[in-house]
N, CA, C and O atoms as a GROMACS GRO file, in nm:
protein
  596
    1UNK      N    1  10.872  10.614   9.060
    1UNK     CA    2  10.869  10.648   9.218
    1UNK      C    3  10.973  10.624   9.295
    1UNK      O    4  11.045  10.525   9.283
    2UNK      N    5  10.986  10.712   9.379
    2UNK     CA    6  11.096  10.722   9.488
    2UNK      C    7  11.058  10.589   9.599
    2UNK      O    8  10.941  10.577   9.636
    3UNK      N    9  11.149  10.506   9.641
    3UNK     CA   10  11.071  10.390   9.699
    3UNK      C   11  11.221  10.390   9.810
    3UNK      O   12  11.333  10.433   9.784
    4UNK      N   13  11.176  10.333   9.920
    4UNK     CA   14  11.302  10.317  10.015
    4UNK      C   15  11.343  10.168   9.996
    4UNK      O   16  11.270  10.090   9.936
    5UNK      N   17  11.479  10.127  10.058
    5UNK     CA   18  11.528   9.980  10.047
    5UNK      C   19  11.403   9.872  10.057
    5UNK      O   20  11.326   9.886  10.152
    6UNK      N   21  11.389   9.805   9.998
    6UNK     CA   22  11.316   9.671  10.026
    6UNK      C   23  11.135   9.713  10.043
    6UNK      O   24  11.048   9.639  10.088
    7UNK      N   25  11.122   9.822  10.003
    7UNK     CA   26  10.988   9.901   9.957
    7UNK      C   27  10.925   9.868   9.805
    7UNK      O   28  10.972   9.895   9.694
    8UNK      N   29  10.808   9.802   9.840
    8UNK     CA   30  10.756   9.760   9.704
    8UNK      C   31  10.630   9.805   9.726
    8UNK      O   32  10.578   9.818   9.837
    9UNK      N   33  10.564   9.837   9.582
    9UNK     CA   34  10.413   9.922   9.593
    9UNK      C   35  10.329   9.790   9.592
    9UNK      O   36  10.378   9.687   9.546
   10UNK      N   37  10.179   9.793   9.653
   10UNK     CA   38  10.077   9.660   9.616
   10UNK      C   39   9.989   9.710   9.581
   10UNK      O   40   9.906   9.631   9.535
   11UNK      N   41   9.951   9.857   9.576
   11UNK     CA   42   9.833   9.899   9.493
   11UNK      C   43   9.852  10.035   9.443
   11UNK      O   44   9.924  10.109   9.510
   12UNK      N   45   9.788  10.088   9.316
   12UNK     CA   46   9.800  10.237   9.278
   12UNK      C   47   9.632  10.266   9.265
   12UNK      O   48   9.542  10.188   9.234
   13UNK      N   49   9.629  10.361   9.290
   13UNK     CA   50   9.464  10.427   9.246
   13UNK      C   51   9.488  10.552   9.212
   13UNK      O   52   9.521  10.639   9.292
   14UNK      N   53   9.472  10.571   9.080
   14UNK     CA   54   9.492  10.712   8.994
   14UNK      C   55   9.384  10.782   9.006
   14UNK      O   56   9.279  10.723   8.979
   15UNK      N   57   9.378  10.902   9.042
   15UNK     CA   58   9.252  11.000   9.048
   15UNK      C   59   9.290  11.135   9.047
   15UNK      O   60   9.395  11.179   9.095
   16UNK      N   61   9.208  11.198   8.994
   16UNK     CA   62   9.258  11.387   8.998
   16UNK      C   63   9.138  11.407   9.091
   16UNK      O   64   9.169  11.493   9.173
   17UNK      N   65   9.032  11.370   9.110
   17UNK     CA   66   8.873  11.409   9.165
   17UNK      C   67   8.841  11.368   9.307
   17UNK      O   68   8.744  11.398   9.377
   18UNK      N   69   8.947  11.292   9.331
   18UNK     CA   70   8.930  11.202   9.475
   18UNK      C   71   8.759  11.181   9.495
   18UNK      O   72   8.694  11.225   9.590
   19UNK      N   73   8.713  11.117   9.400
   19UNK     CA   74   8.575  11.067   9.424
   19UNK      C   75   8.590  10.910   9.442
   19UNK      O   76   8.683  10.841   9.402
   20UNK      N   77   8.482  10.872   9.507
   20UNK     CA   78   8.468  10.721   9.508
   20UNK      C   79   8.547  10.675   9.683
   20UNK      O   80   8.567  10.747   9.781
   21UNK      N   81   8.571  10.543   9.663
   21UNK     CA   82   8.602  10.463   9.783
   21UNK      C   83   8.742  10.364   9.752
   21UNK      O   84   8.767  10.297   9.651
   22UNK      N   85   8.812  10.379   9.863
   22UNK     CA   86   8.881  10.279   9.889
   22UNK      C   87   8.847  10.160   9.973
   22UNK      O   88   8.818  10.171  10.092
   23UNK      N   89   8.852  10.041   9.904
   23UNK     CA   90   8.844   9.908  10.002
   23UNK      C   91   8.955   9.801  10.040
   23UNK      O   92   9.007   9.731   9.953
   24UNK      N   93   8.985   9.791  10.161
   24UNK     CA   94   9.082   9.711  10.198
   24UNK      C   95   9.013   9.619  10.305
   24UNK      O   96   8.955   9.646  10.410
   25UNK      N   97   9.051   9.446  10.214
   25UNK     CA   98   8.992   9.357  10.286
   25UNK      C   99   9.103   9.298  10.361
   25UNK      O  100   9.216   9.290  10.314
   26UNK      N  101   9.074   9.262  10.461
   26UNK     CA  102   9.168   9.208  10.571
   26UNK      C  103   9.164   9.073  10.566
   26UNK      O  104   9.074   9.017  10.503
   27UNK      N  105   9.269   8.996  10.637
   27UNK     CA  106   9.273   8.865  10.638
   27UNK      C  107   9.168   8.799  10.753
   27UNK      O  108   9.128   8.683  10.745
   28UNK      N  109   9.130   8.892  10.860
   28UNK     CA  110   9.026   8.839  10.952
   28UNK      C  111   8.889   8.881  10.880
   28UNK      O  112   8.805   8.912  10.964
   29UNK      N  113   8.853   8.888  10.778
   29UNK     CA  114   8.722   8.907  10.738
   29UNK      C  115   8.697   9.037  10.758
   29UNK      O  116   8.580   9.063  10.729
   30UNK      N  117   8.753   9.119  10.791
   30UNK     CA  118   8.687   9.308  10.808
   30UNK      C  119   8.726   9.327  10.665
   30UNK      O  120   8.784   9.259  10.580
   31UNK      N  121   8.664   9.466  10.672
   31UNK     CA  122   8.674   9.529  10.549
   31UNK      C  123   8.652   9.689  10.573
   31UNK      O  124   8.552   9.728  10.635
   32UNK      N  125   8.743   9.771  10.525
   32UNK     CA  126   8.750   9.913  10.562
   32UNK      C  127   8.714   9.976  10.424
   32UNK      O  128   8.762   9.952  10.313
   33UNK      N  129   8.625  10.055  10.458
   33UNK     CA  130   8.538  10.168  10.322
   33UNK      C  131   8.601  10.320  10.341
   33UNK      O  132   8.532  10.403  10.401
   34UNK      N  133   8.713  10.351  10.297
   34UNK     CA  134   8.787  10.473  10.328
   34UNK      C  135   8.726  10.592  10.202
   34UNK      O  136   8.750  10.575  10.082
   35UNK      N  137   8.661  10.689  10.245
   35UNK     CA  138   8.648  10.796  10.139
   35UNK      C  139   8.781  10.827  10.081
   35UNK      O  140   8.886  10.841  10.144
   36UNK      N  141   8.762  10.837   9.951
   36UNK     CA  142   8.882  10.895   9.861
   36UNK      C  143   8.959  11.046   9.905
   36UNK      O  144   9.078  11.081   9.900
   37UNK      N  145   8.845  11.112   9.946
   37UNK     CA  146   8.884  11.242  10.022
   37UNK      C  147   8.979  11.249  10.115
   37UNK      O  148   9.053  11.346  10.130
   38UNK      N  149   8.979  11.153  10.177
   38UNK     CA  150   9.086  11.138  10.278
   38UNK      C  151   9.211  11.133  10.264
   38UNK      O  152   9.291  11.177  10.346
   39UNK      N  153   9.241  11.072  10.144
   39UNK     CA  154   9.387  11.090  10.062
   39UNK      C  155   9.414  11.184   9.998
   39UNK      O  156   9.502  11.174   9.913
   40UNK      N  157   9.339  11.318  10.021
   40UNK     CA  158   9.377  11.452   9.955
   40UNK      C  159   9.453  11.527   9.998
   40UNK      O  160   9.394  11.552  10.103
   41UNK      N  161   9.561  11.599  10.002
   41UNK     CA  162   9.651  11.704  10.059
   41UNK      C  163   9.640  11.808   9.981
   41UNK      O  164   9.593  11.797   9.868
   42UNK      N  165   9.691  11.952  10.046
   42UNK     CA  166   9.708  12.050  10.003
   42UNK      C  167   9.837  12.082   9.913
   42UNK      O  168   9.851  12.168   9.827
   43UNK      N  169   9.940  11.970   9.966
   43UNK     CA  170  10.067  11.988   9.910
   43UNK      C  171  10.119  11.858   9.816
   43UNK      O  172  10.056  11.754   9.798
   44UNK      N  173  10.213  11.883   9.777
   44UNK     CA  174  10.298  11.770   9.684
   44UNK      C  175  10.385  11.683   9.790
   44UNK      O  176  10.496  11.722   9.828
   45UNK      N  177  10.332  11.578   9.828
   45UNK     CA  178  10.413  11.483   9.880
   45UNK      C  179  10.488  11.369   9.822
   45UNK      O  180  10.456  11.323   9.713
   46UNK      N  181  10.579  11.324   9.888
   46UNK     CA  182  10.674  11.231   9.826
   46UNK      C  183  10.639  11.094   9.857
   46UNK      O  184  10.699  11.005   9.797
   47UNK      N  185  10.531  11.058   9.959
   47UNK     CA  186  10.525  10.962  10.014
   47UNK      C  187  10.395  10.939  10.078
   47UNK      O  188  10.365  11.024  10.161
   48UNK      N  189  10.311  10.844  10.059
   48UNK     CA  190  10.196  10.867  10.135
   48UNK      C  191  10.234  10.753  10.280
   48UNK      O  192  10.308  10.656  10.269
   49UNK      N  193  10.173  10.787  10.391
   49UNK     CA  194  10.208  10.682  10.506
   49UNK      C  195  10.075  10.678  10.550
   49UNK      O  196   9.985  10.760  10.529
   50UNK      N  197  10.071  10.544  10.629
   50UNK     CA  198   9.952  10.517  10.724
   50UNK      C  199   9.827  10.533  10.610
   50UNK      O  200   9.741  10.619  10.632
   51UNK      N  201   9.820  10.470  10.518
   51UNK     CA  202   9.737  10.475  10.422
   51UNK      C  203   9.609  10.375  10.446
   51UNK      O  204   9.499  10.390  10.393
   52UNK      N  205   9.642  10.278  10.530
   52UNK     CA  206   9.506  10.189  10.571
   52UNK      C  207   9.572  10.126  10.729
   52UNK      O  208   9.689  10.147  10.763
   53UNK      N  209   9.486  10.058  10.802
   53UNK     CA  210   9.502  10.001  10.913
   53UNK      C  211   9.624   9.890  10.890
   53UNK      O  212   9.619   9.815  10.793
   54UNK      N  213   9.735   9.886  10.987
   54UNK     CA  214   9.821   9.767  10.982
   54UNK      C  215   9.797   9.654  11.107
   54UNK      O  216   9.892   9.580  11.132
   55UNK      N  217   9.681   9.640  11.180
   55UNK     CA  218   9.635   9.550  11.240
   55UNK      C  219   9.590   9.419  11.200
   55UNK      O  220   9.574   9.332  11.285
   56UNK      N  221   9.567   9.397  11.063
   56UNK     CA  222   9.561   9.274  11.029
   56UNK      C  223   9.626   9.275  10.902
   56UNK      O  224   9.643   9.382  10.845
   57UNK      N  225   9.675   9.138  10.839
   57UNK     CA  226   9.721   9.121  10.696
   57UNK      C  227   9.619   9.186  10.611
   57UNK      O  228   9.498   9.172  10.633
   58UNK      N  229   9.667   9.259  10.512
   58UNK     CA  230   9.577   9.310  10.376
   58UNK      C  231   9.580   9.199  10.288
   58UNK      O  232   9.686   9.146  10.257
   59UNK      N  233   9.454   9.155  10.241
   59UNK     CA  234   9.431   9.054  10.124
   59UNK      C  235   9.404   9.116  10.014
   59UNK      O  236   9.448   9.056   9.916
   60UNK      N  237   9.350   9.211   9.990
   60UNK     CA  238   9.298   9.261   9.847
   60UNK      C  239   9.286   9.432   9.892
   60UNK      O  240   9.275   9.472  10.008
   61UNK      N  241   9.290   9.502   9.790
   61UNK     CA  242   9.284   9.635   9.776
   61UNK      C  243   9.202   9.701   9.644
   61UNK      O  244   9.250   9.703   9.531
   62UNK      N  245   9.106   9.740   9.672
   62UNK     CA  246   9.020   9.813   9.551
   62UNK      C  247   8.985   9.934   9.554
   62UNK      O  248   8.977   9.995   9.661
   63UNK      N  249   8.957   9.996   9.426
   63UNK     CA  250   8.914  10.134   9.424
   63UNK      C  251   8.771  10.120   9.348
   63UNK      O  252   8.758  10.072   9.236
   64UNK      N  253   8.673  10.166   9.425
   64UNK     CA  254   8.566  10.175   9.345
   64UNK      C  255   8.521  10.298   9.317
   64UNK      O  256   8.550  10.370   9.412
   65UNK      N  257   8.466  10.356   9.235
   65UNK     CA  258   8.374  10.479   9.227
   65UNK      C  259   8.217  10.450   9.248
   65UNK      O  260   8.139  10.542   9.272
   66UNK      N  261   8.189  10.358   9.241
   66UNK     CA  262   8.019  10.338   9.268
   66UNK      C  263   8.043  10.214   9.327
   66UNK      O  264   8.137  10.137   9.310
   67UNK      N  265   7.898  10.199   9.431
   67UNK     CA  266   7.916  10.045   9.475
   67UNK      C  267   7.909   9.947   9.400
   67UNK      O  268   7.863   9.972   9.289
   68UNK      N  269   7.953   9.796   9.430
   68UNK     CA  270   7.953   9.716   9.362
   68UNK      C  271   7.976   9.594   9.432
   68UNK      O  272   8.021   9.614   9.545
   69UNK      N  273   7.961   9.478   9.404
   69UNK     CA  274   7.942   9.360   9.446
   69UNK      C  275   8.077   9.277   9.428
   69UNK      O  276   8.139   9.267   9.322
   70UNK      N  277   8.112   9.216   9.554
   70UNK     CA  278   8.276   9.139   9.568
   70UNK      C  279   8.247   9.010   9.625
   70UNK      O  280   8.173   9.004   9.723
   71UNK      N  281   8.303   8.895   9.567
   71UNK     CA  282   8.300   8.743   9.619
   71UNK      C  283   8.450   8.738   9.701
   71UNK      O  284   8.567   8.752   9.666
   72UNK      N  285   8.372   8.706   9.842
   72UNK     CA  286   8.483   8.652   9.946
   72UNK      C  287   8.517   8.546   9.932
   72UNK      O  288   8.415   8.484   9.901
   73UNK      N  289   8.628   8.455   9.936
   73UNK     CA  290   8.647   8.345   9.954
   73UNK      C  291   8.758   8.320  10.079
   73UNK      O  292   8.871   8.368  10.086
   74UNK      N  293   8.684   8.224  10.181
   74UNK     CA  294   8.807   8.202  10.280
   74UNK      C  295   8.869   8.058  10.251
   74UNK      O  296   8.825   7.982  10.164
   75UNK      N  297   8.992   8.024  10.347
   75UNK     CA  298   9.068   7.899  10.324
   75UNK      C  299   8.981   7.798  10.338
   75UNK      O  300   9.022   7.690  10.296
   76UNK      N  301   8.871   7.801  10.387
   76UNK     CA  302   8.779   7.656  10.424
   76UNK      C  303   8.698   7.661  10.336
   76UNK      O  304   8.584   7.627  10.369
   77UNK      N  305   8.722   7.707  10.189
   77UNK     CA  306   8.634   7.705  10.110
   77UNK      C  307   8.497   7.767  10.056
   77UNK      O  308   8.437   7.759   9.949
   78UNK      N  309   8.465   7.858  10.224
   78UNK     CA  310   8.343   7.938  10.226
   78UNK      C  311   8.332   8.087  10.110
   78UNK      O  312   8.430   8.151  10.072
   79UNK      N  313   8.238   8.106  10.085
   79UNK     CA  314   8.208   8.215   9.966
   79UNK      C  315   8.095   8.285  10.027
   79UNK      O  316   7.993   8.239  10.077
   80UNK      N  317   8.134   8.405  10.012
   80UNK     CA  318   8.013   8.543  10.026
   80UNK      C  319   8.042   8.654   9.948
   80UNK      O  320   8.148   8.712   9.923
   81UNK      N  321   7.878   8.680   9.899
   81UNK     CA  322   7.911   8.792   9.829
   81UNK      C  323   7.852   8.911   9.906
   81UNK      O  324   7.750   8.896   9.974
   82UNK      N  325   7.914   9.026   9.894
   82UNK     CA  326   7.894   9.160   9.980
   82UNK      C  327   7.894   9.256   9.865
   82UNK      O  328   7.969   9.243   9.767
   83UNK      N  329   7.819   9.340   9.879
   83UNK     CA  330   7.764   9.460   9.797
   83UNK      C  331   7.851   9.580   9.901
   83UNK      O  332   7.826   9.577  10.022
   84UNK      N  333   7.944   9.676   9.851
   84UNK     CA  334   8.009   9.762   9.890
   84UNK      C  335   7.935   9.880   9.954
   84UNK      O  336   7.992   9.958  10.031
   85UNK      N  337   7.807   9.891   9.920
   85UNK     CA  338   7.697   9.984   9.993
   85UNK      C  339   7.666   9.945  10.109
   85UNK      O  340   7.603  10.022  10.182
   86UNK      N  341   7.705   9.809  10.157
   86UNK     CA  342   7.626   9.791  10.284
   86UNK      C  343   7.757   9.814  10.405
   86UNK      O  344   7.762   9.775  10.522
   87UNK      N  345   7.848   9.887  10.330
   87UNK     CA  346   7.954   9.898  10.444
   87UNK      C  347   7.994  10.045  10.459
   87UNK      O  348   8.034  10.122  10.372
   88UNK      N  349   7.972  10.069  10.610
   88UNK     CA  350   7.955  10.235  10.624
   88UNK      C  351   8.121  10.288  10.565
   88UNK      O  352   8.225  10.222  10.572
   89UNK      N  353   8.106  10.405  10.518
   89UNK     CA  354   8.247  10.475  10.492
   89UNK      C  355   8.334  10.542  10.613
   89UNK      O  356   8.288  10.592  10.715
   90UNK      N  357   8.423  10.536  10.590
   90UNK     CA  358   8.494  10.607  10.712
   90UNK      C  359   8.564  10.711  10.651
   90UNK      O  360   8.570  10.716  10.528
   91UNK      N  361   8.632  10.821  10.744
   91UNK     CA  362   8.703  10.933  10.708
   91UNK      C  363   8.852  10.912  10.730
   91UNK      O  364   8.949  10.964  10.676
   92UNK      N  365   8.839  10.802  10.845
   92UNK     CA  366   8.981  10.781  10.898
   92UNK      C  367   9.088  10.669  10.826
   92UNK      O  368   9.062  10.549  10.817
   93UNK      N  369   9.193  10.723  10.784
   93UNK     CA  370   9.262  10.576  10.692
   93UNK      C  371   9.302  10.472  10.759
   93UNK      O  372   9.333  10.365  10.707
   94UNK      N  373   9.304  10.503  10.900
   94UNK     CA  374   9.350  10.388  10.989
   94UNK      C  375   9.243  10.305  11.052
   94UNK      O  376   9.255  10.223  11.143
   95UNK      N  377   9.139  10.340  10.989
   95UNK     CA  378   9.010  10.226  11.060
   95UNK      C  379   9.001  10.087  11.025
   95UNK      O  380   9.001  10.043  10.910
   96UNK      N  381   8.991  10.001  11.166
   96UNK     CA  382   9.022   9.886  11.149
   96UNK      C  383   8.924   9.796  11.062
   96UNK      O  384   8.941   9.675  11.045
   97UNK      N  385   8.832   9.862  11.015
   97UNK     CA  386   8.721   9.790  10.935
   97UNK      C  387   8.597   9.731  10.993
   97UNK      O  388   8.600   9.697  11.112
   98UNK      N  389   8.486   9.715  10.921
   98UNK     CA  390   8.368   9.643  10.967
   98UNK      C  391   8.389   9.488  10.970
   98UNK      O  392   8.466   9.432  10.892
   99UNK      N  393   8.320   9.426  11.058
   99UNK     CA  394   8.314   9.251  11.020
   99UNK      C  395   8.216   9.222  10.926
   99UNK      O  396   8.098   9.256  10.936
  100UNK      N  397   8.268   9.154  10.828
  100UNK     CA  398   8.188   9.119  10.694
  100UNK      C  399   8.173   8.974  10.687
  100UNK      O  400   8.072   8.914  10.649
  101UNK      N  401   8.286   8.920  10.728
  101UNK     CA  402   8.335   8.772  10.701
  101UNK      C  403   8.362   8.677  10.803
  101UNK      O  404   8.478   8.643  10.825
  102UNK      N  405   8.245   8.619  10.881
  102UNK     CA  406   8.301   8.593  11.016
  102UNK      C  407   8.395   8.440  10.978
  102UNK      O  408   8.365   8.356  10.893
  103UNK      N  409   8.498   8.439  11.056
  103UNK     CA  410   8.588   8.340  10.994
  103UNK      C  411   8.653   8.291  11.115
  103UNK      O  412   8.705   8.372  11.191
  104UNK      N  413   8.655   8.135  11.146
  104UNK     CA  414   8.696   8.083  11.238
  104UNK      C  415   8.859   8.077  11.246
  104UNK      O  416   8.934   8.105  11.153
  105UNK      N  417   8.895   8.036  11.366
  105UNK     CA  418   9.033   8.044  11.385
  105UNK      C  419   9.143   8.012  11.307
  105UNK      O  420   9.228   8.096  11.280
  106UNK      N  421   9.150   7.886  11.266
  106UNK     CA  422   9.225   7.810  11.184
  106UNK      C  423   9.225   7.875  11.052
  106UNK      O  424   9.325   7.861  10.981
  107UNK      N  425   9.094   7.966  10.998
  107UNK     CA  426   9.091   8.012  10.862
  107UNK      C  427   9.125   8.132  10.889
  107UNK      O  428   9.146   8.188  10.997
  108UNK      N  429   9.131   8.189  10.717
  108UNK     CA  430   9.123   8.347  10.689
  108UNK      C  431   9.097   8.378  10.548
  108UNK      O  432   9.101   8.287  10.464
  109UNK      N  433   9.071   8.502  10.515
  109UNK     CA  434   9.006   8.542  10.397
  109UNK      C  435   9.149   8.522  10.317
  109UNK      O  436   9.266   8.544  10.348
  110UNK      N  437   9.077   8.462  10.184
  110UNK     CA  438   9.172   8.415  10.109
  110UNK      C  439   9.201   8.490   9.974
  110UNK      O  440   9.317   8.513   9.940
  111UNK      N  441   9.100   8.525   9.904
  111UNK     CA  442   9.083   8.627   9.787
  111UNK      C  443   8.960   8.682   9.799
  111UNK      O  444   8.864   8.654   9.872
  112UNK      N  445   8.978   8.769   9.708
  112UNK     CA  446   8.858   8.904   9.697
  112UNK      C  447   8.861   8.941   9.544
  112UNK      O  448   8.958   8.992   9.487
  113UNK      N  449   8.743   8.908   9.490
  113UNK     CA  450   8.721   8.924   9.339
  113UNK      C  451   8.589   9.006   9.343
  113UNK      O  452   8.505   8.996   9.432
  114UNK      N  453   8.582   9.097   9.223
  114UNK     CA  454   8.448   9.146   9.184
  114UNK      C  455   8.370   9.046   9.140
  114UNK      O  456   8.413   8.946   9.083
  115UNK      N  457   8.257   9.069   9.162
  115UNK     CA  458   8.152   8.971   9.138
  115UNK      C  459   8.061   9.010   9.059
  115UNK      O  460   7.968   9.081   9.097
  116UNK      N  461   8.081   8.944   8.867
  116UNK     CA  462   8.004   8.960   8.785
  116UNK      C  463   7.879   8.910   8.756
  116UNK      O  464   7.815   8.951   8.658
  117UNK      N  465   7.824   8.798   8.855
  117UNK     CA  466   7.715   8.744   8.845
  117UNK      C  467   7.674   8.649   8.758
  117UNK      O  468   7.557   8.634   8.721
  118UNK      N  469   7.787   8.573   8.717
  118UNK     CA  470   7.770   8.482   8.649
  118UNK      C  471   7.822   8.360   8.657
  118UNK      O  472   7.822   8.276   8.567
  119UNK      N  473   7.889   8.342   8.821
  119UNK     CA  474   7.971   8.226   8.832
  119UNK      C  475   7.892   8.117   8.898
  119UNK      O  476   7.924   7.999   8.886
  120UNK      N  477   7.794   8.156   8.965
  120UNK     CA  478   7.723   8.073   9.021
  120UNK      C  479   7.585   8.052   8.926
  120UNK      O  480   7.556   8.125   8.831
  121UNK      N  481   7.510   7.941   8.972
  121UNK     CA  482   7.382   7.881   8.914
  121UNK      C  483   7.280   7.945   9.012
  121UNK      O  484   7.172   7.973   8.961
  122UNK      N  485   7.297   7.976   9.155
  122UNK     CA  486   7.215   8.048   9.264
  122UNK      C  487   7.314   8.137   9.330
  122UNK      O  488   7.361   8.092   9.434
  123UNK      N  489   7.355   8.246   9.295
  123UNK     CA  490   7.402   8.345   9.355
  123UNK      C  491   7.355   8.385   9.484
  123UNK      O  492   7.444   8.414   9.564
  124UNK      N  493   7.236   8.395   9.525
  124UNK     CA  494   7.151   8.437   9.624
  124UNK      C  495   7.182   8.344   9.752
  124UNK      O  496   7.144   8.388   9.860
  125UNK      N  497   7.237   8.241   9.750
  125UNK     CA  498   7.269   8.115   9.819
  125UNK      C  499   7.419   8.208   9.919
  125UNK      O  500   7.427   8.216  10.042
  126UNK      N  501   7.487   8.247   9.847
  126UNK     CA  502   7.603   8.353   9.911
  126UNK      C  503   7.564   8.439   9.950
  126UNK      O  504   7.623   8.454  10.057
  127UNK      N  505   7.482   8.534   9.934
  127UNK     CA  506   7.432   8.672   9.971
  127UNK      C  507   7.348   8.649  10.105
  127UNK      O  508   7.238   8.594  10.101
  128UNK      N  509   7.418   8.705  10.251
  128UNK     CA  510   7.405   8.678  10.362
  128UNK      C  511   7.394   8.820  10.458
  128UNK      O  512   7.439   8.925  10.412
  129UNK      N  513   7.356   8.819  10.539
  129UNK     CA  514   7.332   8.915  10.615
  129UNK      C  515   7.462   8.942  10.690
  129UNK      O  516   7.490   8.871  10.786
  130UNK      N  517   7.528   9.026  10.657
  130UNK     CA  518   7.647   9.059  10.724
  130UNK      C  519   7.680   9.112  10.871
  130UNK      O  520   7.620   9.213  10.909
  131UNK      N  521   7.778   9.045  10.965
  131UNK     CA  522   7.882   8.971  10.901
  131UNK      C  523   7.820   8.796  10.907
  131UNK      O  524   7.731   8.757  10.983
  132UNK      N  525   7.873   8.736  10.833
  132UNK     CA  526   7.831   8.612  10.799
  132UNK      C  527   7.949   8.513  10.786
  132UNK      O  528   8.061   8.560  10.768
  133UNK      N  529   7.930   8.378  10.793
  133UNK     CA  530   8.073   8.307  10.760
  133UNK      C  531   8.054   8.257  10.594
  133UNK      O  532   8.133   8.183  10.535
  134UNK      N  533   7.947   8.306  10.546
  134UNK     CA  534   7.935   8.236  10.425
  134UNK      C  535   7.860   8.110  10.388
  134UNK      O  536   7.773   8.062  10.460
  135UNK      N  537   7.900   8.059  10.267
  135UNK     CA  538   7.797   7.924  10.240
  135UNK      C  539   7.916   7.831  10.178
  135UNK      O  540   7.998   7.897  10.114
  136UNK      N  541   7.932   7.737  10.183
  136UNK     CA  542   8.029   7.646  10.090
  136UNK      C  543   7.945   7.585   9.985
  136UNK      O  544   7.839   7.533  10.022
  137UNK      N  545   7.973   7.584   9.871
  137UNK     CA  546   7.926   7.545   9.747
  137UNK      C  547   7.873   7.402   9.754
  137UNK      O  548   7.940   7.318   9.814
  138UNK      N  549   7.770   7.373   9.704
  138UNK     CA  550   7.734   7.200   9.708
  138UNK      C  551   7.807   7.160   9.632
  138UNK      O  552   7.854   7.243   9.554
  139UNK      N  553   7.841   7.043   9.623
  139UNK     CA  554   7.909   6.940   9.522
  139UNK      C  555   7.835   6.951   9.370
  139UNK      O  556   7.893   6.949   9.262
  140UNK      N  557   7.692   6.962   9.392
  140UNK     CA  558   7.603   6.946   9.255
  140UNK      C  559   7.583   7.074   9.190
  140UNK      O  560   7.524   7.085   9.083
  141UNK      N  561   7.627   7.162   9.251
  141UNK     CA  562   7.583   7.324   9.199
  141UNK      C  563   7.657   7.307   9.065
  141UNK      O  564   7.758   7.239   9.049
  142UNK      N  565   7.582   7.390   8.958
  142UNK     CA  566   7.616   7.407   8.828
  142UNK      C  567   7.711   7.555   8.833
  142UNK      O  568   7.661   7.668   8.829
  143UNK      N  569   7.833   7.531   8.841
  143UNK     CA  570   7.899   7.652   8.813
  143UNK      C  571   7.957   7.691   8.673
  143UNK      O  572   8.043   7.630   8.610
  144UNK      N  573   7.880   7.827   8.631
  144UNK     CA  574   7.937   7.842   8.494
  144UNK      C  575   8.093   7.901   8.473
  144UNK      O  576   8.153   7.898   8.366
  145UNK      N  577   8.143   7.956   8.600
  145UNK     CA  578   8.278   7.986   8.567
  145UNK      C  579   8.374   7.897   8.670
  145UNK      O  580   8.333   7.853   8.777
  146UNK      N  581   8.511   7.880   8.620
  146UNK     CA  582   8.576   7.783   8.730
  146UNK      C  583   8.640   7.857   8.840
  146UNK      O  584   8.715   7.954   8.822
  147UNK      N  585   8.606   7.807   8.960
  147UNK     CA  586   8.650   7.825   9.091
  147UNK      C  587   8.780   7.789   9.149
  147UNK      O  588   8.804   7.669   9.160
  148UNK      N  589   8.865   7.874   9.189
  148UNK     CA  590   8.968   7.802   9.228
  148UNK      C  591   9.044   7.891   9.367
  148UNK      O  592   9.043   8.013   9.386
  149UNK      N  593   9.104   7.787   9.448
  149UNK     CA  594   9.118   7.841   9.577
  149UNK      C  595   9.280   7.862   9.576
  149UNK      O  596   9.337   7.909   9.674
   0.00000   0.00000   0.00000
């Protein structure tokens, strides 16, 4: 790939059919769901510009072909399980996103991972109507996987 000085790739989605969505998770707790068709062009271009909104720092990018669940973790330890099907898709790549996780001023979204359903003994505790601050895991909860911040 031809890159400008100081430029580094942060994510790559390889597709020929432009099906599915790009999910952009921002530090402020917002998520932008962009139709892949928005990235299709008629000409071969050397560089993609304005792939997502720059209004907030990006935490994670995911390419999904079908709806999926994700576990969001904030810096204060709160966790929220969201389904990408609950987020409205946009055609505009510069979309600011929908508020998904309500985050207090001194905190921010720390990480995002696909939720496989086997981490918590009671995953419904972390499934809330969005936007939501999520829930803190109780000290006595049996966790089948390792959680880390």
